[in-house]
N, CA, C and O atoms as a GROMACS GRO file, in nm:
protein
  468
    1UNK      N    1  21.018  -6.058   9.022
    1UNK     CA    2  21.038  -6.158   9.126
    1UNK      C    3  21.183  -6.154   9.172
    1UNK      O    4  21.273  -6.168   9.090
    2UNK      N    5  21.207  -6.134   9.299
    2UNK     CA    6  21.340  -6.131   9.360
    2UNK      C    7  21.432  -6.030   9.293
    2UNK      O    8  21.554  -6.046   9.298
    3UNK      N    9  21.379  -5.926   9.231
    3UNK     CA   10  21.462  -5.824   9.167
    3UNK      C   11  21.526  -5.868   9.038
    3UNK      O   12  21.620  -5.804   8.991
    4UNK      N   13  21.477  -5.976   8.979
    4UNK     CA   14  21.538  -6.028   8.856
    4UNK      C   15  21.465  -5.985   8.730
    4UNK      O   16  21.499  -6.030   8.620
    5UNK      N   17  21.365  -5.900   8.743
    5UNK     CA   18  21.286  -5.860   8.627
    5UNK      C   19  21.373  -5.798   8.518
    5UNK      O   20  21.348  -5.819   8.399
    6UNK      N   21  21.476  -5.723   8.557
    6UNK     CA   22  21.560  -5.659   8.455
    6UNK      C   23  21.643  -5.760   8.376
    6UNK      O   24  21.701  -5.724   8.274
    7UNK      N   25  21.650  -5.885   8.423
    7UNK     CA   26  21.726  -5.989   8.352
    7UNK      C   27  21.635  -6.078   8.267
    7UNK      O   28  21.681  -6.178   8.212
    8UNK      N   29  21.509  -6.042   8.256
    8UNK     CA   30  21.413  -6.123   8.181
    8UNK      C   31  21.454  -6.133   8.034
    8UNK      O   32  21.500  -6.035   7.974
    9UNK      N   33  21.437  -6.251   7.977
    9UNK     CA   34  21.467  -6.270   7.836
    9UNK      C   35  21.377  -6.181   7.751
    9UNK      O   36  21.260  -6.160   7.784
   10UNK      N   37  21.430  -6.133   7.646
   10UNK     CA   38  21.357  -6.038   7.563
   10UNK      C   39  21.280  -6.111   7.453
   10UNK      O   40  21.318  -6.110   7.336
   11UNK      N   41  21.170  -6.174   7.492
   11UNK     CA   42  21.093  -6.255   7.399
   11UNK      C   43  21.023  -6.171   7.293
   11UNK      O   44  20.991  -6.223   7.185
   12UNK      N   45  20.999  -6.044   7.321
   12UNK     CA   46  20.925  -5.961   7.227
   12UNK      C   47  21.014  -5.894   7.123
   12UNK      O   48  20.963  -5.828   7.032
   13UNK      N   49  21.144  -5.908   7.134
   13UNK     CA   50  21.233  -5.847   7.036
   13UNK      C   51  21.223  -5.921   6.903
   13UNK      O   52  21.198  -6.041   6.902
   14UNK      N   53  21.241  -5.851   6.793
   14UNK     CA   54  21.247  -5.922   6.665
   14UNK      C   55  21.371  -6.010   6.664
   14UNK      O   56  21.468  -5.982   6.735
   15UNK      N   57  21.371  -6.115   6.585
   15UNK     CA   58  21.488  -6.204   6.583
   15UNK      C   59  21.612  -6.128   6.536
   15UNK      O   60  21.601  -6.031   6.462
   16UNK      N   61  21.729  -6.173   6.579
   16UNK     CA   62  21.852  -6.105   6.537
   16UNK      C   63  21.875  -6.124   6.388
   16UNK      O   64  21.828  -6.221   6.328
   17UNK      N   65  21.948  -6.031   6.330
   17UNK     CA   66  21.979  -6.044   6.187
   17UNK      C   67  22.074  -6.161   6.166
   17UNK      O   68  22.147  -6.200   6.258
   18UNK      N   69  22.074  -6.216   6.047
   18UNK     CA   70  22.162  -6.327   6.014
   18UNK      C   71  22.308  -6.286   6.032
   18UNK      O   72  22.390  -6.366   6.076
   19UNK      N   73  22.340  -6.162   5.998
   19UNK     CA   74  22.478  -6.114   6.012
   19UNK      C   75  22.520  -6.110   6.159
   19UNK      O   76  22.633  -6.147   6.192
   20UNK      N   77  22.430  -6.066   6.248
   20UNK     CA   78  22.460  -6.061   6.390
   20UNK      C   79  22.480  -6.202   6.446
   20UNK      O   80  22.571  -6.225   6.526
   21UNK      N   81  22.396  -6.296   6.405
   21UNK     CA   82  22.410  -6.435   6.450
   21UNK      C   83  22.542  -6.492   6.398
   21UNK      O   84  22.614  -6.559   6.472
   22UNK      N   85  22.573  -6.467   6.272
   22UNK     CA   86  22.698  -6.518   6.214
   22UNK      C   87  22.819  -6.460   6.287
   22UNK      O   88  22.914  -6.533   6.317
   23UNK      N   89  22.816  -6.331   6.317
   23UNK     CA   90  22.926  -6.268   6.391
   23UNK      C   91  22.940  -6.331   6.529
   23UNK      O   92  23.051  -6.356   6.575
   24UNK      N   93  22.828  -6.356   6.596
   24UNK     CA   94  22.831  -6.417   6.729
   24UNK      C   95  22.890  -6.558   6.723
   24UNK      O   96  22.969  -6.595   6.809
   25UNK      N   97  22.853  -6.635   6.623
   25UNK     CA   98  22.905  -6.771   6.607
   25UNK      C   99  23.055  -6.768   6.581
   25UNK      O  100  23.130  -6.845   6.641
   26UNK      N  101  23.098  -6.681   6.493
   26UNK     CA  102  23.241  -6.671   6.461
   26UNK      C  103  23.321  -6.627   6.583
   26UNK      O  104  23.425  -6.686   6.612
   27UNK      N  105  23.274  -6.525   6.653
   27UNK     CA  106  23.344  -6.478   6.773
   27UNK      C  107  23.351  -6.587   6.880
   27UNK      O  108  23.454  -6.604   6.944
   28UNK      N  109  23.241  -6.659   6.899
   28UNK     CA  110  23.240  -6.767   6.998
   28UNK      C  111  23.334  -6.879   6.956
   28UNK      O  112  23.408  -6.933   7.039
   29UNK      N  113  23.332  -6.915   6.829
   29UNK     CA  114  23.422  -7.020   6.780
   29UNK      C  115  23.568  -6.981   6.797
   29UNK      O  116  23.650  -7.063   6.839
   30UNK      N  117  23.600  -6.858   6.766
   30UNK     CA  118  23.739  -6.811   6.784
   30UNK      C  119  23.779  -6.820   6.930
   30UNK      O  120  23.890  -6.865   6.962
   31UNK      N  121  23.691  -6.779   7.019
   31UNK     CA  122  23.722  -6.786   7.162
   31UNK      C  123  23.741  -6.928   7.211
   31UNK      O  124  23.834  -6.956   7.286
   32UNK      N  125  23.652  -7.020   7.169
   32UNK     CA  126  23.658  -7.157   7.219
   32UNK      C  127  23.761  -7.244   7.147
   32UNK      O  128  23.820  -7.333   7.208
   33UNK      N  129  23.782  -7.219   7.019
   33UNK     CA  130  23.871  -7.305   6.941
   33UNK      C  131  24.014  -7.251   6.934
   33UNK      O  132  24.108  -7.329   6.919
   34UNK      N  133  24.030  -7.120   6.944
   34UNK     CA  134  24.163  -7.062   6.930
   34UNK      C  135  24.215  -7.001   7.060
   34UNK      O  136  24.322  -7.041   7.107
   35UNK      N  137  24.143  -6.908   7.116
   35UNK     CA  138  24.194  -6.831   7.231
   35UNK      C  139  24.210  -6.918   7.356
   35UNK      O  140  24.318  -6.922   7.414
   36UNK      N  141  24.106  -6.988   7.396
   36UNK     CA  142  24.115  -7.069   7.518
   36UNK      C  143  24.219  -7.180   7.508
   36UNK      O  144  24.296  -7.199   7.602
   37UNK      N  145  24.225  -7.255   7.398
   37UNK     CA  146  24.331  -7.356   7.389
   37UNK      C  147  24.472  -7.295   7.391
   37UNK      O  148  24.563  -7.353   7.451
   38UNK      N  149  24.490  -7.179   7.327
   38UNK     CA  150  24.622  -7.115   7.332
   38UNK      C  151  24.657  -7.071   7.474
   38UNK      O  152  24.772  -7.085   7.516
   39UNK      N  153  24.559  -7.018   7.547
   39UNK     CA  154  24.583  -6.982   7.687
   39UNK      C  155  24.615  -7.105   7.770
   39UNK      O  156  24.704  -7.102   7.855
   40UNK      N  157  24.542  -7.214   7.747
   40UNK     CA  158  24.569  -7.338   7.821
   40UNK      C  159  24.709  -7.390   7.790
   40UNK      O  160  24.780  -7.434   7.880
   41UNK      N  161  24.749  -7.384   7.663
   41UNK     CA  162  24.882  -7.428   7.622
   41UNK      C  163  24.989  -7.342   7.688
   41UNK      O  164  25.091  -7.392   7.736
   42UNK      N  165  24.965  -7.212   7.691
   42UNK     CA  166  25.061  -7.120   7.752
   42UNK      C  167  25.070  -7.140   7.903
   42UNK      O  168  25.176  -7.124   7.962
   43UNK      N  169  24.958  -7.176   7.965
   43UNK     CA  170  24.955  -7.195   8.110
   43UNK      C  171  25.004  -7.333   8.154
   43UNK      O  172  25.031  -7.353   8.272
   44UNK      N  173  25.016  -7.429   8.061
   44UNK     CA  174  25.050  -7.566   8.098
   44UNK      C  175  25.181  -7.578   8.176
   44UNK      O  176  25.183  -7.644   8.279
   45UNK      N  177  25.292  -7.514   8.130
   45UNK     CA  178  25.416  -7.527   8.208
   45UNK      C  179  25.401  -7.475   8.351
   45UNK      O  180  25.451  -7.537   8.446
   46UNK      N  181  25.333  -7.365   8.368
   46UNK     CA  182  25.310  -7.310   8.502
   46UNK      C  183  25.225  -7.406   8.584
   46UNK      O  184  25.259  -7.436   8.699
   47UNK      N  185  25.116  -7.455   8.527
   47UNK     CA  186  25.027  -7.546   8.599
   47UNK      C  187  25.097  -7.676   8.633
   47UNK      O  188  25.079  -7.730   8.742
   48UNK      N  189  25.175  -7.728   8.540
   48UNK     CA  190  25.246  -7.855   8.564
   48UNK      C  191  25.343  -7.840   8.681
   48UNK      O  192  25.353  -7.928   8.766
   49UNK      N  193  25.414  -7.729   8.684
   49UNK     CA  194  25.510  -7.706   8.792
   49UNK      C  195  25.439  -7.685   8.925
   49UNK      O  196  25.480  -7.742   9.027
   50UNK      N  197  25.334  -7.603   8.926
   50UNK     CA  198  25.266  -7.569   9.050
   50UNK      C  199  25.179  -7.683   9.102
   50UNK      O  200  25.167  -7.704   9.223
   51UNK      N  201  25.117  -7.756   9.010
   51UNK     CA  202  25.025  -7.862   9.051
   51UNK      C  203  25.091  -7.999   9.055
   51UNK      O  204  25.026  -8.100   9.083
   52UNK      N  205  25.222  -8.004   9.026
   52UNK     CA  206  25.299  -8.128   9.028
   52UNK      C  207  25.240  -8.236   8.937
   52UNK      O  208  25.225  -8.350   8.978
   53UNK      N  209  25.208  -8.198   8.813
   53UNK     CA  210  25.151  -8.291   8.716
   53UNK      C  211  25.266  -8.354   8.638
   53UNK      O  212  25.349  -8.283   8.582
   54UNK      N  213  25.270  -8.485   8.634
   54UNK     CA  214  25.369  -8.558   8.556
   54UNK      C  215  25.297  -8.633   8.445
   54UNK      O  216  25.192  -8.692   8.468
   55UNK      N  217  25.353  -8.630   8.326
   55UNK     CA  218  25.289  -8.695   8.211
   55UNK      C  219  25.275  -8.845   8.232
   55UNK      O  220  25.181  -8.905   8.179
   56UNK      N  221  25.365  -8.906   8.306
   56UNK     CA  222  25.360  -9.051   8.326
   56UNK      C  223  25.257  -9.094   8.430
   56UNK      O  224  25.223  -9.212   8.439
   57UNK      N  225  25.207  -9.000   8.508
   57UNK     CA  226  25.107  -9.033   8.611
   57UNK      C  227  24.972  -9.061   8.546
   57UNK      O  228  24.928  -8.990   8.456
   58UNK      N  229  24.907  -9.165   8.594
   58UNK     CA  230  24.771  -9.195   8.551
   58UNK      C  231  24.682  -9.170   8.672
   58UNK      O  232  24.680  -9.250   8.765
   59UNK      N  233  24.609  -9.059   8.671
   59UNK     CA  234  24.530  -9.024   8.790
   59UNK      C  235  24.408  -9.113   8.806
   59UNK      O  236  24.356  -9.171   8.710
   60UNK      N  237  24.364  -9.122   8.928
   60UNK     CA  238  24.242  -9.197   8.959
   60UNK      C  239  24.121  -9.114   8.912
   60UNK      O  240  24.134  -8.996   8.879
   61UNK      N  241  24.007  -9.178   8.911
   61UNK     CA  242  23.884  -9.109   8.870
   61UNK      C  243  23.855  -8.992   8.963
   61UNK      O  244  23.810  -8.887   8.917
   62UNK      N  245  23.880  -9.008   9.092
   62UNK     CA  246  23.859  -8.899   9.188
   62UNK      C  247  23.949  -8.781   9.159
   62UNK      O  248  23.905  -8.666   9.168
   63UNK      N  249  24.075  -8.808   9.125
   63UNK     CA  250  24.169  -8.700   9.093
   63UNK      C  251  24.125  -8.629   8.966
   63UNK      O  252  24.128  -8.506   8.959
   64UNK      N  253  24.083  -8.705   8.865
   64UNK     CA  254  24.036  -8.646   8.740
   64UNK      C  255  23.915  -8.557   8.768
   64UNK      O  256  23.906  -8.445   8.717
   65UNK      N  257  23.821  -8.607   8.848
   65UNK     CA  258  23.702  -8.529   8.880
   65UNK      C  259  23.739  -8.401   8.956
   65UNK      O  260  23.685  -8.294   8.927
   66UNK      N  261  23.830  -8.412   9.052
   66UNK     CA  262  23.872  -8.294   9.129
   66UNK      C  263  23.943  -8.193   9.040
   66UNK      O  264  23.920  -8.073   9.051
   67UNK      N  265  24.030  -8.242   8.951
   67UNK     CA  266  24.101  -8.151   8.862
   67UNK      C  267  24.007  -8.088   8.761
   67UNK      O  268  24.022  -7.970   8.728
   68UNK      N  269  23.910  -8.164   8.713
   68UNK     CA  270  23.811  -8.108   8.620
   68UNK      C  271  23.730  -8.000   8.690
   68UNK      O  272  23.707  -7.893   8.633
   69UNK      N  273  23.688  -8.025   8.813
   69UNK     CA  274  23.614  -7.925   8.889
   69UNK      C  275  23.700  -7.801   8.910
   69UNK      O  276  23.652  -7.688   8.895
   70UNK      N  277  23.828  -7.821   8.947
   70UNK     CA  278  23.918  -7.707   8.967
   70UNK      C  279  23.935  -7.628   8.838
   70UNK      O  280  23.936  -7.504   8.841
   71UNK      N  281  23.948  -7.696   8.726
   71UNK     CA  282  23.962  -7.627   8.597
   71UNK      C  283  23.836  -7.548   8.562
   71UNK      O  284  23.843  -7.436   8.512
   72UNK      N  285  23.721  -7.608   8.589
   72UNK     CA  286  23.596  -7.539   8.560
   72UNK      C  287  23.582  -7.415   8.647
   72UNK      O  288  23.540  -7.309   8.599
   73UNK      N  289  23.616  -7.427   8.775
   73UNK     CA  290  23.609  -7.312   8.864
   73UNK      C  291  23.708  -7.204   8.822
   73UNK      O  292  23.675  -7.085   8.822
   74UNK      N  293  23.830  -7.245   8.787
   74UNK     CA  294  23.930  -7.149   8.741
   74UNK      C  295  23.882  -7.077   8.615
   74UNK      O  296  23.895  -6.955   8.604
   75UNK      N  297  23.826  -7.154   8.521
   75UNK     CA  298  23.778  -7.096   8.396
   75UNK      C  299  23.665  -6.997   8.424
   75UNK      O  300  23.662  -6.889   8.365
   76UNK      N  301  23.573  -7.031   8.514
   76UNK     CA  302  23.464  -6.939   8.547
   76UNK      C  303  23.515  -6.812   8.613
   76UNK      O  304  23.471  -6.702   8.580
   77UNK      N  305  23.608  -6.826   8.706
   77UNK     CA  306  23.664  -6.709   8.774
   77UNK      C  307  23.740  -6.623   8.673
   77UNK      O  308  23.727  -6.501   8.673
   78UNK      N  309  23.821  -6.688   8.589
   78UNK     CA  310  23.898  -6.616   8.486
   78UNK      C  311  23.803  -6.541   8.393
   78UNK      O  312  23.825  -6.424   8.362
   79UNK      N  313  23.697  -6.608   8.347
   79UNK     CA  314  23.601  -6.544   8.258
   79UNK      C  315  23.535  -6.425   8.327
   79UNK      O  316  23.523  -6.318   8.267
   80UNK      N  317  23.492  -6.444   8.453
   80UNK     CA  318  23.429  -6.334   8.526
   80UNK      C  319  23.524  -6.215   8.537
   80UNK      O  320  23.485  -6.101   8.511
   81UNK      N  321  23.648  -6.241   8.575
   81UNK     CA  322  23.745  -6.132   8.595
   81UNK      C  323  23.772  -6.057   8.464
   81UNK      O  324  23.773  -5.934   8.462
   82UNK      N  325  23.794  -6.132   8.356
   82UNK     CA  326  23.820  -6.063   8.228
   82UNK      C  327  23.696  -5.989   8.181
   82UNK      O  328  23.707  -5.879   8.126
   83UNK      N  329  23.579  -6.047   8.201
   83UNK     CA  330  23.454  -5.980   8.161
   83UNK      C  331  23.436  -5.852   8.242
   83UNK      O  332  23.394  -5.749   8.189
   84UNK      N  333  23.466  -5.860   8.370
   84UNK     CA  334  23.453  -5.742   8.457
   84UNK      C  335  23.549  -5.633   8.413
   84UNK      O  336  23.512  -5.515   8.408
   85UNK      N  337  23.674  -5.671   8.381
   85UNK     CA  338  23.772  -5.572   8.335
   85UNK      C  339  23.724  -5.506   8.206
   85UNK      O  340  23.743  -5.386   8.188
   86UNK      N  341  23.662  -5.584   8.118
   86UNK     CA  342  23.610  -5.528   7.992
   86UNK      C  343  23.506  -5.420   8.020
   86UNK      O  344  23.493  -5.326   7.942
   87UNK      N  345  23.431  -5.434   8.129
   87UNK     CA  346  23.331  -5.333   8.164
   87UNK      C  347  23.392  -5.215   8.238
   87UNK      O  348  23.343  -5.103   8.226
   88UNK      N  349  23.497  -5.238   8.313
   88UNK     CA  350  23.556  -5.134   8.397
   88UNK      C  351  23.652  -5.041   8.322
   88UNK      O  352  23.665  -4.924   8.358
   89UNK      N  353  23.718  -5.092   8.218
   89UNK     CA  354  23.816  -5.012   8.144
   89UNK      C  355  23.748  -4.958   8.018
   89UNK      O  356  23.718  -5.036   7.928
   90UNK      N  357  23.723  -4.828   8.010
   90UNK     CA  358  23.646  -4.772   7.898
   90UNK      C  359  23.703  -4.808   7.760
   90UNK      O  360  23.627  -4.839   7.669
   91UNK      N  361  23.834  -4.804   7.744
   91UNK     CA  362  23.892  -4.835   7.612
   91UNK      C  363  23.862  -4.978   7.571
   91UNK      O  364  23.827  -5.004   7.456
   92UNK      N  365  23.876  -5.073   7.666
   92UNK     CA  366  23.848  -5.213   7.635
   92UNK      C  367  23.700  -5.232   7.603
   92UNK      O  368  23.666  -5.306   7.510
   93UNK      N  369  23.613  -5.167   7.678
   93UNK     CA  370  23.470  -5.180   7.651
   93UNK      C  371  23.437  -5.126   7.513
   93UNK      O  372  23.370  -5.193   7.434
   94UNK      N  373  23.484  -5.007   7.484
   94UNK     CA  374  23.450  -4.940   7.358
   94UNK      C  375  23.507  -5.014   7.237
   94UNK      O  376  23.439  -5.026   7.136
   95UNK      N  377  23.630  -5.063   7.246
   95UNK     CA  378  23.697  -5.120   7.129
   95UNK      C  379  23.691  -5.271   7.117
   95UNK      O  380  23.714  -5.324   7.008
   96UNK      N  381  23.660  -5.340   7.224
   96UNK     CA  382  23.660  -5.486   7.218
   96UNK      C  383  23.527  -5.546   7.262
   96UNK      O  384  23.470  -5.629   7.192
   97UNK      N  385  23.477  -5.504   7.376
   97UNK     CA  386  23.367  -5.574   7.441
   97UNK      C  387  23.228  -5.527   7.401
   97UNK      O  388  23.131  -5.602   7.418
   98UNK      N  389  23.215  -5.409   7.349
   98UNK     CA  390  23.083  -5.352   7.322
   98UNK      C  391  22.998  -5.442   7.233
   98UNK      O  392  22.876  -5.449   7.252
   99UNK      N  393  23.060  -5.510   7.137
   99UNK     CA  394  22.983  -5.595   7.047
   99UNK      C  395  22.908  -5.705   7.122
   99UNK      O  396  22.804  -5.752   7.077
  100UNK      N  397  22.960  -5.745   7.236
  100UNK     CA  398  22.894  -5.846   7.320
  100UNK      C  399  22.754  -5.800   7.361
  100UNK      O  400  22.663  -5.882   7.375
  101UNK      N  401  22.737  -5.672   7.379
  101UNK     CA  402  22.608  -5.620   7.423
  101UNK      C  403  22.515  -5.585   7.307
  101UNK      O  404  22.402  -5.543   7.329
  102UNK      N  405  22.562  -5.602   7.185
  102UNK     CA  406  22.475  -5.579   7.070
  102UNK      C  407  22.381  -5.698   7.048
  102UNK      O  408  22.275  -5.683   6.987
  103UNK      N  409  22.419  -5.814   7.097
  103UNK     CA  410  22.338  -5.935   7.080
  103UNK      C  411  22.254  -5.953   7.205
  103UNK      O  412  22.304  -5.998   7.308
  104UNK      N  413  22.127  -5.920   7.197
  104UNK     CA  414  22.038  -5.921   7.313
  104UNK      C  415  21.934  -6.032   7.305
  104UNK      O  416  21.827  -6.022   7.365
  105UNK      N  417  21.964  -6.137   7.232
  105UNK     CA  418  21.866  -6.241   7.207
  105UNK      C  419  21.912  -6.375   7.264
  105UNK      O  420  22.031  -6.399   7.284
  106UNK      N  421  21.816  -6.459   7.288
  106UNK     CA  422  21.843  -6.599   7.316
  106UNK      C  423  21.814  -6.672   7.186
  106UNK      O  424  21.704  -6.661   7.132
  107UNK      N  425  21.912  -6.745   7.135
  107UNK     CA  426  21.894  -6.812   7.007
  107UNK      C  427  21.854  -6.957   7.035
  107UNK      O  428  21.929  -7.033   7.096
  108UNK      N  429  21.737  -6.993   6.989
  108UNK     CA  430  21.686  -7.128   7.009
  108UNK      C  431  21.645  -7.187   6.876
  108UNK      O  432  21.593  -7.117   6.789
  109UNK      N  433  21.667  -7.314   6.861
  109UNK     CA  434  21.615  -7.392   6.750
  109UNK      C  435  21.650  -7.331   6.614
  109UNK      O  436  21.567  -7.330   6.524
  110UNK      N  437  21.770  -7.282   6.599
  110UNK     CA  438  21.813  -7.232   6.470
  110UNK      C  439  21.907  -7.334   6.407
  110UNK      O  440  21.997  -7.385   6.474
  111UNK      N  441  21.888  -7.363   6.281
  111UNK     CA  442  21.980  -7.454   6.215
  111UNK      C  443  22.105  -7.375   6.177
  111UNK      O  444  22.099  -7.255   6.151
  112UNK      N  445  22.218  -7.444   6.174
  112UNK     CA  446  22.344  -7.379   6.143
  112UNK      C  447  22.339  -7.317   6.002
  112UNK      O  448  22.393  -7.208   5.981
  113UNK      N  449  22.276  -7.384   5.907
  113UNK     CA  450  22.271  -7.333   5.770
  113UNK      C  451  22.194  -7.201   5.762
  113UNK      O  452  22.227  -7.114   5.682
  114UNK      N  453  22.090  -7.185   5.846
  114UNK     CA  454  22.015  -7.060   5.843
  114UNK      C  455  22.094  -6.946   5.904
  114UNK      O  456  22.067  -6.829   5.876
  115UNK      N  457  22.193  -6.979   5.988
  115UNK     CA  458  22.271  -6.875   6.053
  115UNK      C  459  22.384  -6.822   5.964
  115UNK      O  460  22.421  -6.706   5.975
  116UNK      N  461  22.437  -6.907   5.879
  116UNK     CA  462  22.553  -6.866   5.801
  116UNK      C  463  22.521  -6.833   5.656
  116UNK      O  464  22.608  -6.790   5.581
  117UNK      N  465  22.398  -6.853   5.616
  117UNK     CA  466  22.366  -6.823   5.476
  117UNK      C  467  22.321  -6.680   5.458
  117UNK      O  468  22.290  -6.639   5.347
   0.00000   0.00000   0.00000
């Protein structure tokens, strides 16, 4: 349908191994808990200067919503660009990004204890 057949979820695949799920959880946690906050911390001085953010300012709900939307859009664009570079540069794909394509499953209804044991 609409040329999306190649993106169909792989329901017939056997479930991923516990080690693969554990690796995916650890990699995701590192990215969300360590890498992204460090990048945000590093970008804060630049963003504060460019976006004229003052710590003493209390923004309105509209400003918060607009800034949240801008941050989400920036994060999506940043993620897309870095993901694209990982595919375009052979060394990055081979040494860093390839593991991303080893996990071909949608993980549903798994308890955390079953993933890490």
